[in-house]
C-alpha positions in Angstrom: 15.9 0.1 9.1 12.9 2.2 8.0 9.9 2.4 10.3 6.4 2.8 8.7 3.1 4.3 9.9 -0.1 4.2 7.8 -2.9 6.7 8.0 -6.0 7.6 6.1 -8.2 4.6 6.6 -11.9 4.9 7.5 -15.5 4.1 6.6 -16.7 5.0 3.1 -19.7 4.1 1.0 -19.3 1.9 -2.1 -18.2 4.0 -5.0 -16.3 6.4 -2.8 -12.6 7.2 -2.4 -9.9 7.1 0.2 -6.2 8.0 0.2 -3.9 6.1 2.4 -0.5 7.5 3.4 2.5 5.7 4.7 5.0 7.8 6.6 8.6 6.5 6.8 11.3 7.3 9.2 15.0 7.3 8.4 17.2 8.8 5.6 17.1 5.8 3.3 13.4 5.9 2.2 14.4 6.4 -1.4 16.3 3.1 -1.4 13.2 1.1 -0.7 10.5 -0.1 -3.0 7.1 0.4 -1.3 4.3 -2.0 -1.3 0.7 -2.1 -0.2 -1.0 -5.3 1.1 -4.4 -5.9 2.7 -5.9 -8.6 4.9 -9.6 -9.2 5.4 -10.9 -11.3 8.3 -10.3 -14.9 7.8 -8.2 -14.4 4.7 -4.5 -14.3 3.9 -2.6 -11.1 3.4 -2.8 -10.2 -0.3 -0.8 -7.9 -2.5 -2.4 -4.7 -3.7 0.2 -2.4 -5.3 3.9 -1.5 -5.3 6.0 1.4 -6.5 9.7 1.4 -7.3 12.4 3.4 -5.5 12.1 6.3 -7.9 8.4 6.1 -8.4 8.9 5.3 -12.0 7.5 1.8 -12.0 4.3 0.6 -10.4 2.5 -2.8 -10.3 -1.0 -3.7 -9.2 -3.1 -6.7 -8.4 -5.7 -7.4 -11.0 -8.5 -6.8 -8.5 -7.6 -3.1 -8.1 -6.1 -2.2 -11.5 -7.7 0.9 -12.9 -9.2 1.9 -9.5 -6.1 2.2 -7.2 -3.0 4.3 -7.8 0.2 4.1 -5.8 2.8 6.8 -5.7 5.5 8.2 -3.5 7.2 11.5 -2.5 10.8 10.8 -1.5 11.3 14.4 -0.3 8.5 13.8 2.2 9.4 10.2 3.0 5.8 9.2 2.1 4.1 6.6 0.0 0.4 6.8 -1.0 -2.4 4.6 -2.1 -5.3 6.4 -3.8 -8.3 4.2 -3.8 -11.3 5.1 -6.1 -14.5 3.3 -6.9 -14.3 1.4 -3.7 -16.2 -1.9 -3.4 -17.3 -3.7 -0.2 -14.8 -6.5 -1.1 -12.0 -3.9 -0.6 -12.8 -3.9 3.1 -9.6 -5.0 4.9 -6.7 -3.8 7.0 -4.2 -2.2 4.7 -0.5 -2.3 5.3 2.4 -0.6 3.7 5.8 -2.3 3.5 9.3 -1.5 2.4 11.6 -3.7 0.3 15.3 -3.1 -0.1 15.7 -5.3 -3.2 13.9 -7.3 -5.8 12.1 -6.5 -9.0 8.5 -5.6 -9.7 7.4 -9.2 -9.9 9.1 -9.9 -6.5 7.2 -7.1 -4.8 4.0 -9.2 -5.0 5.4 -11.5 -2.3 5.2 -10.5 1.4 8.5 -12.2 2.2 10.4 -9.7 -0.1 9.7 -6.9 2.4 11.9 -5.8 5.2 9.6 -3.6 7.2 5.9 -3.3 7.8 3.5 -0.7 9.2 0.9 -1.5 11.8 -2.0 -1.3 9.4 -5.1 0.9 8.9 -8.7 -0.3 8.6 -10.6 0.4 5.5 -14.3 -0.4 5.6 -16.5 0.0 2.5 -20.3 -0.2 3.1 -23.0 -1.1 0.6 
């Protein structure tokens, strides 16, 4: 099973940008769809974005569409979440996750995922 480690979180002012990375171990990275979720204090974990095995298909939550972009590099066993025009309401712990199956609509559900990273904090100040 793949193991995941996120990096790239931090503190940024509203309107700024951050790029999160998710490093995966194992030889089967390219067989997993990769998703990004976030969880703010006192709130449930919510879907942010996902990218297909090949990188050819992506899907986004409405709240981040047009501001965030997810991608992957299978040669480097990495997935990315580029976050632009950040807002204070984007503040949360961000998690990457790996799913062996499913279709793009399925990737919005946390229980579709087989492995999770430990999370990285993103804080957006006013």
